[in-house]
C-alpha positions in Angstrom: 0.0 0.0 0.0 1.3 3.5 -0.8 0.9 5.0 2.6 1.7 8.6 1.5 -1.4 8.7 -0.6 -3.7 6.3 1.2 -4.9 8.2 4.3 -3.9 10.9 6.6 -1.2 10.6 9.2 -0.1 12.9 11.9 3.2 13.5 10.2 1.4 14.7 7.0 -0.9 17.0 9.0 2.2 18.6 10.7 3.8 18.9 7.3 0.9 21.0 6.0 1.7 23.6 8.7 5.5 23.2 8.4 5.4 24.4 4.8 4.3 27.9 5.7 7.7 29.3 6.6 9.7 30.1 3.5 12.7 28.0 4.5 10.6 24.8 4.2 9.6 25.3 0.6 13.0 26.5 -0.7 13.4 25.1 -4.2 16.7 24.7 -6.0 15.1 24.3 -9.4 11.7 23.6 -11.1 11.4 21.4 -14.1 8.5 20.3 -16.3 9.7 16.7 -16.6 12.3 14.5 -15.0 14.1 14.1 -18.3 14.9 17.8 -18.3 17.0 17.4 -15.1 20.6 18.6 -15.8 22.6 18.3 -12.6 25.9 19.0 -14.4 24.5 22.5 -15.4 22.9 23.0 -11.9 26.2 22.2 -10.2 28.0 24.6 -12.5 25.5 27.4 -12.5 24.9 27.4 -8.7 28.4 26.5 -7.6 27.3 23.3 -6.0 28.7 19.8 -5.6 25.7 17.6 -6.0 26.7 14.0 -6.1 23.5 12.1 -5.5 19.8 12.0 -6.1 16.9 10.9 -3.9 14.1 10.2 -6.4 10.4 10.0 -6.0 8.5 7.6 -8.3 4.7 8.2 -8.5 3.8 11.3 -10.5 7.5 12.1 -10.9 9.0 9.4 -13.1 5.9 7.2 -13.5 2.1 7.6 -13.5 0.6 6.9 -10.2 1.3 3.2 -9.3 2.3 2.4 -12.9 5.5 1.4 -14.6 8.4 3.9 -14.8 8.3 5.7 -18.2 11.0 4.6 -20.6 12.2 8.1 -21.2 12.8 8.4 -17.5 14.7 5.1 -17.3 16.9 6.4 -20.1 17.5 9.7 -18.2 18.3 7.8 -15.0 20.9 5.8 -16.9 22.3 9.1 -18.3 22.6 10.5 -14.8 24.4 7.3 -13.6 26.8 7.5 -16.5 27.6 11.1 -15.4 28.6 9.7 -12.0 25.6 10.6 -9.9 24.4 8.1 -7.2 20.7 7.5 -7.2 18.3 6.2 -4.6 14.6 5.8 -5.1 12.6 6.6 -2.0 9.0 5.5 -2.4 6.2 5.1 0.1 4.9 2.3 -2.1 6.0 -1.3 -1.5 8.7 -2.6 -3.8 7.2 -4.0 -7.0 8.4 -5.5 -10.3 8.5 -2.0 -11.8 12.0 -1.6 -10.4 13.3 -4.8 -11.9 14.4 -3.2 -15.2 16.5 -0.5 -13.5 20.2 -0.5 -13.3 21.4 -2.4 -10.3 23.5 0.6 -9.1 20.2 2.3 -8.2 19.4 1.9 -4.5 15.7 1.1 -4.0 14.4 2.2 -0.7 10.9 1.1 0.3 9.6 0.1 3.7 11.1 3.3 5.2 9.3 5.7 7.5 6.9 7.4 5.1 7.7 10.8 3.6 7.9 13.5 4.9 9.5 11.8 7.9 13.1 12.9 8.5 14.0 9.4 9.4 13.4 8.2 5.9 15.5 11.0 4.4 18.3 10.3 6.8 18.2 6.6 5.8 18.4 7.6 2.1 21.4 9.8 2.8 23.1 7.0 4.6 22.4 4.6 1.8 23.9 7.0 -0.7 26.8 7.7 1.7 26.4 11.4 1.1 25.8 14.5 3.1 22.6 16.5 2.7 24.4 19.4 0.9 25.7 16.9 -1.8 22.2 15.5 -2.5 19.0 16.6 -4.2 15.5 15.3 -3.7 13.6 15.2 -7.0 9.9 15.1 -6.4 6.5 16.5 -7.3 5.0 17.2 -3.9 6.1 19.5 -1.1 3.8 17.6 1.3 5.8 14.4 1.1 9.0 14.9 -1.0 9.5 18.4 0.4 10.2 16.9 3.8 13.8 16.6 2.5 14.2 20.3 2.7 13.9 20.1 6.5 16.8 17.7 6.5 18.9 20.2 4.5 18.6 18.3 1.2 18.2 20.5 -1.9 14.8 20.1 -3.5 14.0 20.0 -7.2 10.3 20.3 -8.0 9.0 18.3 -11.0 5.6 19.1 -12.5 3.5 16.0 -11.7 2.8 13.4 -14.4 -1.0 13.3 -15.0 -2.4 9.8 -14.5 -4.9 8.4 -17.1 -6.8 6.5 -14.4 -10.3 7.8 -14.2 -12.0 6.1 -11.3 -14.2 8.3 -9.2 -12.5 7.8 -5.8 -9.1 8.4 -7.4 -10.3 11.6 -9.1 -11.6 12.9 -5.8 -8.4 12.1 -3.9 -6.3 13.6 -6.7 -8.5 16.8 -6.7 -7.6 17.4 -3.1 -4.0 16.4 -3.6 -3.8 18.6 -6.7 -5.2 21.6 -4.8 -2.6 21.2 -2.0 0.2 20.7 -4.5 -0.8 23.9 -6.3 -1.2 25.8 -3.2 2.2 25.0 -1.7 3.9 25.4 -5.1 2.4 28.8 -5.4 3.5 29.7 -1.9 7.0 28.6 -2.7 7.0 30.7 -5.9 5.7 33.7 -3.9 8.5 33.4 -1.3 11.0 33.3 -4.2 9.9 36.7 -5.4 9.1 38.2 -2.1 
């Protein structure tokens, strides 16, 4: 079960309030699709030394609960060839959708659910990197944005729209979509303020 999307937890309720201070929505970059991610250019342009990526899956590199898109697998392989370490941190259980990925990719499931700091600390330990050497690439401040509190740079990806049309799913995604848009707008406001 994908706990981050299936139900409300106390951690997620706290996160809704934690996101109001500007420091908790600080965003390194915004991209439309994961395949646009150019960490070599980001490192150069921002004078950073990013060496690793913590990567969300659902709505970031795959439709919700679906297979990872081939163009994103290709981009993951490109990032690996550039020397970046990659860990996938998903609140969903490990499934066969990870089987086709390069074995150098660290698959982290069964961790404390995002936005818990414990999960991000575990991801950093698995990558053997410090927070300032790492980016979290995700679509959602409410879950993935928890990395910001751990000192990890955050790159916001525009969510992939799922083609699933069931009524309960649409209702859940309407609420999730509203909250995503709200916190994304708040983050953009803080950037110009």
